TORZA-755914 format. One record per residue (C-alpha): residue in three letters; x, y, z. Coordinates in steps of 0.02 Angstrom, whole numbers, plus 50000, padded with zeros to 5 digits. Example, Ala and Ser with C-alpha at 12.3 -4.5 7.8 and 13.67 -1.06 7.14 Angstrom:
TORZA-755914
rec kolkol:ALA; xx:50615; yy:49775; zz:50390
rec kolkol:SER; xx:50684; yy:49947; zz:50357
***
This chain:
TORZA-755914
rec kolkol:UNK; xx:50000; yy:50000; zz:50000
rec kolkol:UNK; xx:50075; yy:50166; zz:49947
rec kolkol:UNK; xx:50084; yy:50313; zz:50066
rec kolkol:UNK; xx:49935; yy:50419; zz:50012
rec kolkol:UNK; xx:50009; yy:50581; zz:50078
rec kolkol:UNK; xx:50169; yy:50549; zz:49980
rec kolkol:UNK; xx:50067; yy:50514; zz:49823
rec kolkol:UNK; xx:49968; yy:50676; zz:49850
rec kolkol:UNK; xx:50131; yy:50774; zz:49868
rec kolkol:UNK; xx:50205; yy:50690; zz:49714
rec kolkol:UNK; xx:50051; yy:50732; zz:49612
rec kolkol:UNK; xx:50059; yy:50916; zz:49661
rec kolkol:UNK; xx:50246; yy:50929; zz:49628
rec kolkol:UNK; xx:50220; yy:50860; zz:49452
rec kolkol:UNK; xx:50065; yy:50966; zz:49424
rec kolkol:UNK; xx:50141; yy:51129; zz:49489
rec kolkol:UNK; xx:50315; yy:51098; zz:49419
rec kolkol:UNK; xx:50412; yy:51133; zz:49579
rec kolkol:UNK; xx:50425; yy:51085; zz:49763
rec kolkol:UNK; xx:50394; yy:51262; zz:49823
rec kolkol:UNK; xx:50237; yy:51289; zz:49718
rec kolkol:UNK; xx:50170; yy:51119; zz:49772
rec kolkol:UNK; xx:50205; yy:51159; zz:49955
rec kolkol:UNK; xx:50121; yy:51329; zz:49940
rec kolkol:UNK; xx:49966; yy:51250; zz:49863
rec kolkol:UNK; xx:49961; yy:51114; zz:49997
rec kolkol:UNK; xx:49996; yy:51241; zz:50134
rec kolkol:UNK; xx:50142; yy:51141; zz:50204
rec kolkol:UNK; xx:50329; yy:51169; zz:50217
rec kolkol:UNK; xx:50432; yy:51127; zz:50063
rec kolkol:UNK; xx:50544; yy:51022; zz:50175
rec kolkol:UNK; xx:50395; yy:50912; zz:50221
rec kolkol:UNK; xx:50357; yy:50883; zz:50037
rec kolkol:UNK; xx:50539; yy:50843; zz:50003
rec kolkol:UNK; xx:50548; yy:50717; zz:50148
rec kolkol:UNK; xx:50391; yy:50625; zz:50091
rec kolkol:UNK; xx:50455; yy:50611; zz:49911
rec kolkol:UNK; xx:50627; yy:50553; zz:49969
rec kolkol:UNK; xx:50548; yy:50420; zz:50081
rec kolkol:UNK; xx:50438; yy:50359; zz:49938
rec kolkol:UNK; xx:50588; yy:50350; zz:49820
rec kolkol:UNK; xx:50687; yy:50253; zz:49950
rec kolkol:UNK; xx:50541; yy:50135; zz:49978
rec kolkol:UNK; xx:50525; yy:50100; zz:49793
rec kolkol:UNK; xx:50713; yy:50112; zz:49758
rec kolkol:UNK; xx:50682; yy:50222; zz:49606
rec kolkol:UNK; xx:50688; yy:50406; zz:49560
rec kolkol:UNK; xx:50516; yy:50486; zz:49540
rec kolkol:UNK; xx:50561; yy:50667; zz:49498
rec kolkol:UNK; xx:50703; yy:50753; zz:49410
rec kolkol:UNK; xx:50756; yy:50932; zz:49389
rec kolkol:UNK; xx:50707; yy:51016; zz:49227
rec kolkol:UNK; xx:50760; yy:51195; zz:49200
rec kolkol:UNK; xx:50706; yy:51287; zz:49357
rec kolkol:UNK; xx:50574; yy:51159; zz:49403
rec kolkol:UNK; xx:50537; yy:50976; zz:49424
rec kolkol:UNK; xx:50461; yy:50845; zz:49309
rec kolkol:UNK; xx:50411; yy:50664; zz:49329
rec kolkol:UNK; xx:50519; yy:50519; zz:49277
rec kolkol:UNK; xx:50433; yy:50372; zz:49192
rec kolkol:UNK; xx:50410; yy:50292; zz:49364
rec kolkol:UNK; xx:50339; yy:50455; zz:49433
rec kolkol:UNK; xx:50215; yy:50467; zz:49290
rec kolkol:UNK; xx:50159; yy:50288; zz:49324
rec kolkol:UNK; xx:50128; yy:50326; zz:49508
rec kolkol:UNK; xx:50033; yy:50487; zz:49470
rec kolkol:UNK; xx:49923; yy:50392; zz:49347
rec kolkol:UNK; xx:49891; yy:50262; zz:49482
rec kolkol:UNK; xx:49849; yy:50401; zz:49607
rec kolkol:UNK; xx:49720; yy:50480; zz:49488
rec kolkol:UNK; xx:49643; yy:50312; zz:49444
rec kolkol:UNK; xx:49629; yy:50266; zz:49628
rec kolkol:UNK; xx:49544; yy:50431; zz:49672
rec kolkol:UNK; xx:49424; yy:50419; zz:49525
rec kolkol:UNK; xx:49378; yy:50241; zz:49573
rec kolkol:UNK; xx:49346; yy:50290; zz:49755
rec kolkol:UNK; xx:49238; yy:50439; zz:49702
rec kolkol:UNK; xx:49137; yy:50328; zz:49585
rec kolkol:UNK; xx:49108; yy:50197; zz:49720
rec kolkol:UNK; xx:49056; yy:50330; zz:49847
rec kolkol:UNK; xx:48939; yy:50405; zz:49718
rec kolkol:UNK; xx:48862; yy:50235; zz:49682
rec kolkol:UNK; xx:48840; yy:50203; zz:49867
rec kolkol:UNK; xx:48749; yy:50369; zz:49884
rec kolkol:UNK; xx:48640; yy:50323; zz:49738
rec kolkol:UNK; xx:48597; yy:50157; zz:49820
rec kolkol:UNK; xx:48550; yy:50252; zz:49977
rec kolkol:UNK; xx:48439; yy:50368; zz:49873
rec kolkol:UNK; xx:48551; yy:50517; zz:49915
rec kolkol:UNK; xx:48554; yy:50663; zz:49795
rec kolkol:UNK; xx:48721; yy:50743; zz:49833
rec kolkol:UNK; xx:48865; yy:50762; zz:49713
rec kolkol:UNK; xx:48958; yy:50876; zz:49595
rec kolkol:UNK; xx:48978; yy:50884; zz:49407
rec kolkol:UNK; xx:49124; yy:50981; zz:49332
rec kolkol:UNK; xx:49101; yy:51024; zz:49149
rec kolkol:UNK; xx:49215; yy:51108; zz:49022
rec kolkol:UNK; xx:49109; yy:51197; zz:48892
rec kolkol:UNK; xx:49148; yy:51296; zz:48735
rec kolkol:UNK; xx:49059; yy:51464; zz:48725
rec kolkol:UNK; xx:48965; yy:51409; zz:48570
rec kolkol:UNK; xx:48866; yy:51283; zz:48675
rec kolkol:UNK; xx:48817; yy:51404; zz:48813
rec kolkol:UNK; xx:48653; yy:51471; zz:48742
rec kolkol:UNK; xx:48591; yy:51293; zz:48710
rec kolkol:UNK; xx:48649; yy:51235; zz:48882
rec kolkol:UNK; xx:48574; yy:51379; zz:48979
rec kolkol:UNK; xx:48411; yy:51386; zz:48879
rec kolkol:UNK; xx:48335; yy:51242; zz:48978
rec kolkol:UNK; xx:48442; yy:51086; zz:49006
rec kolkol:UNK; xx:48551; yy:51157; zz:49145
rec kolkol:UNK; xx:48402; yy:51229; zz:49239
rec kolkol:UNK; xx:48298; yy:51072; zz:49227
rec kolkol:UNK; xx:48446; yy:50964; zz:49282
rec kolkol:UNK; xx:48479; yy:51074; zz:49435
rec kolkol:UNK; xx:48294; yy:51075; zz:49478
rec kolkol:UNK; xx:48278; yy:50886; zz:49461
rec kolkol:UNK; xx:48437; yy:50853; zz:49561
rec kolkol:UNK; xx:48441; yy:50993; zz:49689
rec kolkol:UNK; xx:48582; yy:50913; zz:49788
rec kolkol:UNK; xx:48703; yy:50907; zz:49641
rec kolkol:UNK; xx:48814; yy:51058; zz:49617
rec kolkol:UNK; xx:48877; yy:51104; zz:49444
rec kolkol:UNK; xx:49042; yy:51188; zz:49401
rec kolkol:UNK; xx:49059; yy:51255; zz:49224
rec kolkol:UNK; xx:49229; yy:51301; zz:49151
rec kolkol:UNK; xx:49230; yy:51400; zz:48988
rec kolkol:UNK; xx:49364; yy:51329; zz:48875
rec kolkol:UNK; xx:49414; yy:51307; zz:48694
rec kolkol:UNK; xx:49435; yy:51131; zz:48628
rec kolkol:UNK; xx:49621; yy:51120; zz:48669
rec kolkol:UNK; xx:49601; yy:51184; zz:48846
rec kolkol:UNK; xx:49446; yy:51076; zz:48877
rec kolkol:UNK; xx:49542; yy:50919; zz:48828
rec kolkol:UNK; xx:49685; yy:50969; zz:48942
rec kolkol:UNK; xx:49566; yy:50998; zz:49087
rec kolkol:UNK; xx:49499; yy:50821; zz:49063
rec kolkol:UNK; xx:49672; yy:50746; zz:49060
rec kolkol:UNK; xx:49722; yy:50844; zz:49215
rec kolkol:UNK; xx:49560; yy:50780; zz:49296
rec kolkol:UNK; xx:49504; yy:50957; zz:49335
rec kolkol:UNK; xx:49336; yy:50923; zz:49251
rec kolkol:UNK; xx:49232; yy:50765; zz:49234
rec kolkol:UNK; xx:49157; yy:50791; zz:49061
rec kolkol:UNK; xx:49182; yy:50911; zz:48916
rec kolkol:UNK; xx:49071; yy:50975; zz:48776
rec kolkol:UNK; xx:49182; yy:50987; zz:48621
rec kolkol:UNK; xx:49157; yy:51057; zz:48447
rec kolkol:UNK; xx:49267; yy:50993; zz:48305
rec kolkol:UNK; xx:49388; yy:50902; zz:48421
rec kolkol:UNK; xx:49541; yy:50812; zz:48353
rec kolkol:UNK; xx:49546; yy:50623; zz:48374
rec kolkol:UNK; xx:49620; yy:50581; zz:48544
rec kolkol:UNK; xx:49638; yy:50400; zz:48604
rec kolkol:UNK; xx:49638; yy:50460; zz:48786
rec kolkol:UNK; xx:49458; yy:50521; zz:48775
rec kolkol:UNK; xx:49295; yy:50423; zz:48773
rec kolkol:UNK; xx:49149; yy:50491; zz:48672
rec kolkol:UNK; xx:48977; yy:50469; zz:48754
rec kolkol:UNK; xx:48874; yy:50569; zz:48627
rec kolkol:UNK; xx:48913; yy:50629; zz:48451
rec kolkol:UNK; xx:48809; yy:50728; zz:48326
rec kolkol:UNK; xx:48844; yy:50808; zz:48159
rec kolkol:UNK; xx:48846; yy:50998; zz:48169
rec kolkol:UNK; xx:48917; yy:51075; zz:48009
rec kolkol:UNK; xx:49027; yy:51228; zz:48018
rec kolkol:UNK; xx:48936; yy:51356; zz:47910
rec kolkol:UNK; xx:48976; yy:51533; zz:47858
rec kolkol:UNK; xx:48862; yy:51659; zz:47942
rec kolkol:UNK; xx:48816; yy:51824; zz:47859
rec kolkol:UNK; xx:48704; yy:51974; zz:47894
rec kolkol:UNK; xx:48534; yy:51990; zz:47807
rec kolkol:UNK; xx:48536; yy:52027; zz:47619
rec kolkol:UNK; xx:48720; yy:51989; zz:47603
rec kolkol:UNK; xx:48778; yy:51959; zz:47422
rec kolkol:UNK; xx:48844; yy:51786; zz:47469
rec kolkol:UNK; xx:48662; yy:51734; zz:47496
rec kolkol:UNK; xx:48632; yy:51756; zz:47308
rec kolkol:UNK; xx:48760; yy:51626; zz:47254
rec kolkol:UNK; xx:48632; yy:51484; zz:47250
rec kolkol:UNK; xx:48771; yy:51359; zz:47286
rec kolkol:UNK; xx:48882; yy:51311; zz:47432
rec kolkol:UNK; xx:49010; yy:51443; zz:47479
rec kolkol:UNK; xx:49198; yy:51420; zz:47450
rec kolkol:UNK; xx:49342; yy:51501; zz:47541
rec kolkol:UNK; xx:49382; yy:51595; zz:47381
rec kolkol:UNK; xx:49210; yy:51676; zz:47391
rec kolkol:UNK; xx:49253; yy:51749; zz:47562
rec kolkol:UNK; xx:49410; yy:51842; zz:47508
rec kolkol:UNK; xx:49305; yy:51991; zz:47454
rec kolkol:UNK; xx:49227; yy:52017; zz:47626
rec kolkol:UNK; xx:49293; yy:52069; zz:47798
rec kolkol:UNK; xx:49320; yy:51907; zz:47893
rec kolkol:UNK; xx:49324; yy:51872; zz:48080
rec kolkol:UNK; xx:49402; yy:51714; zz:48153
rec kolkol:UNK; xx:49413; yy:51630; zz:48323
rec kolkol:UNK; xx:49588; yy:51610; zz:48395
rec kolkol:UNK; xx:49689; yy:51454; zz:48357
rec kolkol:UNK; xx:49650; yy:51351; zz:48515
rec kolkol:UNK; xx:49466; yy:51337; zz:48465
rec kolkol:UNK; xx:49389; yy:51196; zz:48364
rec kolkol:UNK; xx:49304; yy:51311; zz:48238
rec kolkol:UNK; xx:49469; yy:51396; zz:48195
rec kolkol:UNK; xx:49564; yy:51232; zz:48183
rec kolkol:UNK; xx:49435; yy:51165; zz:48061
rec kolkol:UNK; xx:49448; yy:51322; zz:47953
rec kolkol:UNK; xx:49638; yy:51315; zz:47958
rec kolkol:UNK; xx:49637; yy:51133; zz:47901
rec kolkol:UNK; xx:49525; yy:51169; zz:47751
rec kolkol:UNK; xx:49621; yy:51326; zz:47705
rec kolkol:UNK; xx:49782; yy:51225; zz:47707
rec kolkol:UNK; xx:49706; yy:51088; zz:47598
rec kolkol:UNK; xx:49641; yy:51219; zz:47475
rec kolkol:UNK; xx:49805; yy:51318; zz:47480
rec kolkol:UNK; xx:49712; yy:51476; zz:47525
rec kolkol:UNK; xx:49775; yy:51611; zz:47643
rec kolkol:UNK; xx:49631; yy:51687; zz:47740
rec kolkol:UNK; xx:49663; yy:51866; zz:47794
rec kolkol:UNK; xx:49556; yy:51898; zz:47948
rec kolkol:UNK; xx:49514; yy:52077; zz:47995
rec kolkol:UNK; xx:49466; yy:52023; zz:48170
rec kolkol:UNK; xx:49534; yy:51888; zz:48286
rec kolkol:UNK; xx:49447; yy:51848; zz:48451
rec kolkol:UNK; xx:49420; yy:51714; zz:48583
rec kolkol:UNK; xx:49237; yy:51763; zz:48600
rec kolkol:UNK; xx:49088; yy:51688; zz:48508
rec kolkol:UNK; xx:48986; yy:51840; zz:48563
rec kolkol:UNK; xx:49108; yy:51957; zz:48476
rec kolkol:UNK; xx:49093; yy:51856; zz:48314
rec kolkol:UNK; xx:48904; yy:51862; zz:48321
rec kolkol:UNK; xx:48902; yy:52050; zz:48345
rec kolkol:UNK; xx:49031; yy:52071; zz:48206
rec kolkol:UNK; xx:48911; yy:51988; zz:48085
rec kolkol:UNK; xx:48750; yy:52057; zz:48158
rec kolkol:UNK; xx:48814; yy:52236; zz:48143
rec kolkol:UNK; xx:48850; yy:52207; zz:47958
rec kolkol:UNK; xx:49039; yy:52227; zz:47971
rec kolkol:UNK; xx:49081; yy:52059; zz:47893
rec kolkol:UNK; xx:49063; yy:51870; zz:47898
rec kolkol:UNK; xx:49128; yy:51723; zz:48000
rec kolkol:UNK; xx:49107; yy:51536; zz:48031
rec kolkol:UNK; xx:48989; yy:51457; zz:48157
rec kolkol:UNK; xx:48875; yy:51305; zz:48178
rec kolkol:UNK; xx:48690; yy:51337; zz:48149
rec kolkol:UNK; xx:48634; yy:51302; zz:48327
rec kolkol:UNK; xx:48756; yy:51428; zz:48403
rec kolkol:UNK; xx:48659; yy:51566; zz:48313
rec kolkol:UNK; xx:48486; yy:51486; zz:48321
rec kolkol:UNK; xx:48410; yy:51634; zz:48415
rec kolkol:UNK; xx:48486; yy:51761; zz:48294
rec kolkol:UNK; xx:48422; yy:51660; zz:48145
rec kolkol:UNK; xx:48247; yy:51656; zz:48218
rec kolkol:UNK; xx:48250; yy:51845; zz:48239
rec kolkol:UNK; xx:48313; yy:51870; zz:48061
rec kolkol:UNK; xx:48476; yy:51949; zz:48118
rec kolkol:UNK; xx:48594; yy:51818; zz:48046
rec kolkol:UNK; xx:48587; yy:51692; zz:47904
rec kolkol:UNK; xx:48689; yy:51533; zz:47884
rec kolkol:UNK; xx:48758; yy:51471; zz:47718
rec kolkol:UNK; xx:48831; yy:51296; zz:47692
rec kolkol:UNK; xx:49013; yy:51277; zz:47642
rec kolkol:UNK; xx:49067; yy:51171; zz:47494
rec kolkol:UNK; xx:49188; yy:51061; zz:47592
rec kolkol:UNK; xx:49134; yy:50888; zz:47657
rec kolkol:UNK; xx:49249; yy:50901; zz:47808
rec kolkol:UNK; xx:49161; yy:51061; zz:47865
rec kolkol:UNK; xx:48990; yy:50985; zz:47833
rec kolkol:UNK; xx:49040; yy:50833; zz:47934
rec kolkol:UNK; xx:49100; yy:50928; zz:48088
rec kolkol:UNK; xx:49053; yy:50841; zz:48251
rec kolkol:UNK; xx:48998; yy:50897; zz:48423
rec kolkol:UNK; xx:49040; yy:50777; zz:48564
rec kolkol:UNK; xx:49016; yy:50747; zz:48750
rec kolkol:UNK; xx:49174; yy:50662; zz:48811
rec kolkol:UNK; xx:49262; yy:50604; zz:48968
rec kolkol:UNK; xx:49433; yy:50533; zz:49006
rec kolkol:UNK; xx:49446; yy:50354; zz:48944
rec kolkol:UNK; xx:49461; yy:50228; zz:49086
rec kolkol:UNK; xx:49399; yy:50348; zz:49219
rec kolkol:UNK; xx:49250; yy:50289; zz:49320
rec kolkol:UNK; xx:49126; yy:50432; zz:49318
rec kolkol:UNK; xx:49022; yy:50474; zz:49472
rec kolkol:UNK; xx:48835; yy:50442; zz:49458
rec kolkol:UNK; xx:48805; yy:50630; zz:49453
rec kolkol:UNK; xx:48912; yy:50647; zz:49296
rec kolkol:UNK; xx:48831; yy:50498; zz:49210
rec kolkol:UNK; xx:48659; yy:50568; zz:49249
rec kolkol:UNK; xx:48711; yy:50739; zz:49184
rec kolkol:UNK; xx:48774; yy:50666; zz:49019
rec kolkol:UNK; xx:48607; yy:50579; zz:48993
rec kolkol:UNK; xx:48514; yy:50739; zz:49034
rec kolkol:UNK; xx:48618; yy:50844; zz:48912
rec kolkol:UNK; xx:48599; yy:50711; zz:48777
rec kolkol:UNK; xx:48411; yy:50723; zz:48789
rec kolkol:UNK; xx:48394; yy:50908; zz:48825
rec kolkol:UNK; xx:48523; yy:51001; zz:48722
rec kolkol:UNK; xx:48484; yy:51031; zz:48538
rec kolkol:UNK; xx:48669; yy:51009; zz:48499
rec kolkol:UNK; xx:48667; yy:50830; zz:48566
rec kolkol:UNK; xx:48488; yy:50768; zz:48543
rec kolkol:UNK; xx:48500; yy:50768; zz:48352
rec kolkol:UNK; xx:48604; yy:50825; zz:48204
rec kolkol:UNK; xx:48595; yy:51006; zz:48146
rec kolkol:UNK; xx:48420; yy:51063; zz:48096
rec kolkol:UNK; xx:48464; yy:51093; zz:47913
rec kolkol:UNK; xx:48523; yy:50912; zz:47898
rec kolkol:UNK; xx:48353; yy:50850; zz:47955
rec kolkol:UNK; xx:48250; yy:50948; zz:47830
***
């Protein structure tokens, strides 16, 4: 049986990158952290950390122990959650990483109905682009993530997947609406273009297609905000890319129009609810996934225009 305090200290040293930062986070003396790690290394007769630049990083053995530590904690949390469920208790927590493009759909009803139905379950929502959301899962800082256009990652498990094409969105009466055919990237070169920053799934999808088509897209506006992109288009300044459901309210009000792109990869863009593969999810998280699957338009069916 490993010393749990030593494993906790090791995990924080690796996570924070130094003994001092780990000690500060744990609110203990750095010497106490050092003694625990040294004792664990002597017990196992192997080095667990090594100096790297001004900090510390895990050796292969250290990484193996930290993985064991996370798996052990996740398993214990899952068992406790299942025991509570057997006792008809309604306490728990769900930590979710969410891209901004999902927020309107999430807040519209599913989150409220979930919190009303399970009043003892607290929800923590972290706003994050696709890259950051995947990192939060791997660092076990969230339980589930809602991803748009994620890259394939063997460390993640997909619970729900729908097809949500990445369209070009334009203001009313825009000349692109008169093309009567799918839009190409060449068509967009005449108009002011806004793009999300690189860590976001929408931007990564656009970059991939632009690279395949050997087209350089000159954006007039770069941002990390979906709201900024919507207002950029709604005000008539220019055009951008977005899935239909992210602008569903604006479409209904006649403020924004979506136009399909020519490229199969953009029309096949996926939205997913994922968790870390191999991690036992608490009952609260499993229940939340089921609720979001049924209640969110993004995850209950493919994009509306694909169902017409």
